[in-house]
PAZAPA-4460 file (N, C-alpha, C; in steps of 0.05 Angstrom, whole numbers, plus 32768, in hexadecimal, padded with zeros to 4 digits):
% residues 96
    n_x    n_y    n_z   ca_x   ca_y   ca_z    c_x    c_y    c_z   seq   type   mol
   921A   6EEB   7F03   9212   6F00   7F15   920E   6F1A   7F05     1      M     A
   91FA   6F29   7F0D   91F3   6F41   7EFF   9206   6F58   7F05     2      S     A
   9207   6F6C   7EF4   9218   6F83   7EF8   920F   6F91   7F12     3      A     A
   91F5   6F91   7F17   91EB   6F9E   7F30   91F6   6F8F   7F48     4      R     A
   91F5   6F75   7F49   91FE   6F66   7F60   921D   6F69   7F63     5      Q     A
   922B   6F69   7F4C   9248   6F6E   7F4D   924E   6F89   7F5B     6      D     A
   923F   6F9D   7F53   9242   6FB8   7F5E   923D   6FB8   7F7C     7      Y     A
   9227   6FAB   7F84   9220   6FAA   7FA0   9236   6F9C   7FB0     8      I     A
   9240   6F86   7FA6   9256   6F77   7FB3   926F   6F88   7FB5     9      D     A
   9275   6F96   7FA0   928D   6FA7   7F9F   928B   6FBE   7FB4    10      K     A
   9273   6FCA   7FB5   926F   6FE0   7FC8   9270   6FD6   7FE4    11      L     A
   9265   6FBF   7FEA   9266   6FB4   8005   9283   6FAF   800D    12      K     A
   9293   6FA4   7FFB   92AF   6F9F   8001   92BE   6FB9   8006    13      T     A
   92B8   6FCD   7FF6   92C5   6FE7   7FF9   92BD   6FF4   8013    14      K     A
   92A5   6FF2   801B   929C   6FFD   8035   92AC   6FF0   804C    15      L     A
   92AF   6FD6   804A   92BF   6FC8   805F   92DC   6FD1   805F    16      D     A
   92E7   6FD5   8047   9303   6FDF   8045   9305   6FFB   8051    17      E     A
   92F1   700C   804B   92F2   7027   8056   92F0   7027   8074    18      W     A
   92E0   7016   8080   92DF   7014   809D   92FA   700F   80A9    19      D     A
   9308   6FFC   809C   9323   6FF6   80A6   9336   700D   80A2    20      K     A
   9335   701B   808C   9346   7032   8086   9340   7048   809A    21      E     A
   9327   704D   80A0   9320   7062   80B3   932A   705C   80CE    22      I     A
   9329   7042   80D6   9334   703A   80F0   9352   703F   80F1    23      D     A
   9360   7039   80DB   937D   703D   80DB   9383   705B   80DC    24      K     A
   9374   706B   80CE   9378   7088   80CE   9373   7093   80EA    25      L     A
   935F   7089   80F8   9359   7092   8113   9370   708D   8125    26      E     A
   937C   7075   8124   9393   706E   8135   93AA   7081   812E    27      I     A
   93B0   7085   8115   93C6   7096   810D   93C2   70B3   8115    28      K     A
   93A9   70BC   8113   93A3   70D8   811A   93A8   70DD   8138    29      A     A
   93A1   70C9   8148   93A6   70CC   8165   93C3   70CF   816C    30      R     A
   93D4   70C5   815A   93F1   70C6   815F   93FE   70DF   8151    31      Q     A
   93EE   70EF   8143   93F8   7105   8134   93F6   711F   8144    32      S     A
   9400   7134   8137   9400   714E   8144   93E3   7159   8145    33      N     A
   93E0   716E   8154   93C5   7179   8159   93B7   7182   813F    34      E     A
   93C6   718F   812E   93BA   7198   8114   93AF   7181   8104    35      D     A
   93BE   716B   8102   93B5   7154   80F3   939D   7147   8101    36      L     A
   939E   7146   811B   9387   713A   812A   936E   714A   8125    37      R     A
   9371   7165   8125   935A   7176   8120   934F   7172   8103    38      H     A
   9361   7171   80F0   9359   716C   80D4   934A   7151   80D2    39      Q     A
   9355   713D   80DF   9349   7122   80DF   932D   7123   80EA    40      W     A
   932A   7130   8101   930F   7130   810E   92FA   713C   80FB    41      E     A
   9301   7152   80EE   92EF   715E   80DB   92E9   714B   80C3    42      K     A
   92FD   7140   80B9   92FA   712E   80A2   92EC   7115   80A9    43      R     A
   92F1   710A   80C1   92E5   70F1   80CA   92C7   70F4   80CA    44      K     A
   92BC   710A   80D4   929F   710D   80D5   9293   710D   80BA    45      L     A
   92A0   711A   80A7   9297   711B   808B   9298   70FF   807F    46      D     A
   92AE   70F1   8083   92B1   70D5   8079   929C   70C2   8085    47      L     A
   9297   70C5   809E   9284   70B3   80AB   9267   70B9   80A0    48      Q     A
   9261   70D2   809C   9246   70D8   8091   9243   70CD   8075    49      E     A
   9258   70D0   8064   9257   70C6   8049   9256   70A8   8049    50      K     A
   9265   709C   805B   9266   707E   805C   924A   7074   8064    51      R     A
   923D   7081   8077   9222   707A   8080   920E   707D   8069    52      Q     A
   9212   7093   805A   9201   7099   8043   9203   7082   802E    53      D     A
   921C   707A   8029   9220   7064   8016   9214   704A   8020    54      L     A
   9216   7045   8039   920B   702D   8045   91EC   702D   8041    55      S     A
   91E0   7044   8046   91C3   7046   8043   91BB   7042   8026    56      S     A
   91CB   704F   8014   91C5   704C   7FF7   91C9   702F   7FEE    57      R     A
   91DC   7021   7FFA   91E0   7005   7FF3   91C7   6FF5   7FF9    58      L     A
   91BB   6FFA   8010   91A2   6FEC   8017   918C   6FF3   8003    59      E     A
   918A   700C   7FFB   9176   7013   7FE7   917B   7005   7FCC    60      K     A
   9195   7004   7FC5   919D   6FF6   7FAD   9195   6FD9   7FAD    61      L     A
   919A   6FCC   7FC4   9193   6FB0   7FC7   9176   6FAB   7FC3    62      R     A
   9165   6FBF   7FCB   9148   6FBC   7FCA   913C   6FC9   7FB1    63      N     A
   914C   6FD5   7FA0   9141   6FE3   7F89   913B   6FD0   7F72    64      S     A
   912A   6FDA   7F60   9124   6FCA   7F48   913D   6FCB   7F36    65      A     A
   9140   6FB6   7F26   9157   6FB4   7F14   9159   6FCB   7F01    66      D     A
   9142   6FD6   7EF8   9142   6FEB   7EE4   9148   7007   7EF0    67      D     A
   9148   700A   7F0A   914D   7024   7F17   9168   7026   7F24    68      T     A
   9178   7011   7F24   9191   7012   7F34   91A6   7024   7F27    69      W     A
   91A4   7029   7F0D   91B8   703A   7F00   91B9   7056   7F0C    70      G     A
   91A2   7062   7F12   91A1   707D   7F1E   91AE   707C   7F3A    71      D     A
   91A8   7068   7F49   91B4   7065   7F64   91D2   7062   7F62    72      L     A
   91DB   7053   7F4F   91F8   704E   7F4B   9207   7068   7F45    73      K     A
   91FC   7079   7F34   9209   7092   7F2D   920E   70A3   7F46    74      K     A
   91FA   70A6   7F57   91FC   70B6   7F6F   9210   70A9   7F82    75      N     A
   920F   708F   7F84   9221   7081   7F96   923E   7083   7F8D    76      M     A
   9243   7083   7F73   925E   7085   7F68   926A   70A0   7F70    77      D     A
   925A   70B5   7F6F   9264   70D0   7F76   926B   70D1   7F94    78      E     A
   925B   70C6   7FA5   9261   70C6   7FC1   9279   70B3   7FC6    79      T     A
   927A   709D   7FB9   9290   708A   7FBB   92AB   7098   7FB5    80      W     A
   92AB   70A7   7F9F   92C3   70B5   7F97   92CB   70CA   7FAC    81      D     A
   92B8   70D7   7FB7   92BD   70EB   7FCC   92CA   70DF   7FE5    82      S     A
   92BF   70C9   7FED   92CA   70BB   8005   92E6   70B1   7FFF    83      V     A
   92EA   70A5   7FE8   9304   709B   7FE0   9319   70B2   7FE1    84      S     A
   9312   70C9   7FD5   9324   70E0   7FD6   932A   70E9   7FF2    85      R     A
   9316   70EA   8003   9319   70F3   801E   932B   70E0   802E    86      G     A
   9328   70C7   802B   9339   70B4   8039   9356   70B6   802F    87      I     A
   9359   70B8   8014   9374   70BA   8009   9382   70D4   8013    88      K     A
   9373   70E9   8013   937E   7103   801C   9388   7101   8039    89      D     A
   9378   70F6   804A   9380   70F4   8067   9397   70DF   806A    90      M     A
   9396   70CB   805A   93AB   70B7   805B   93C6   70C3   8054    91      K     A
   93C6   70D4   803F   93DE   70E2   8036   93E8   70F5   804C    92      D     A
   93D6   7103   8059   93DE   7115   806E   93E9   7107   8087    93      K     A
   93DC   70F2   808E   93E4   70E4   80A7   93FB   70D1   80A3    94      L     A
   93FD   70C5   808C   9412   70B1   8088   9429   70BB   8076    95      F     A
   9424   70D4   806B   943A   70E0   805B   943E   70D5   8041    96      G     A
***
């Protein structure tokens, strides 16, 4: 399997994991105090936008030429890191 296909598979798996994490955070936020719920609502919108962006880029990556995927990967890695940090931050706040 190529490095490109490995990356695509890894990203798809991570997107699925994030969906589950976001669902867990949503449930926990509903049970939290008003301040945390408000923080979650703001963060959730940002995370959902970035998640959708990554999903769109994943489709572009699947359809890109082998020699151009490196540029797409770099941009995706930056967004990926941002989403990961956002989820971890809210997880720390909600779950302590």
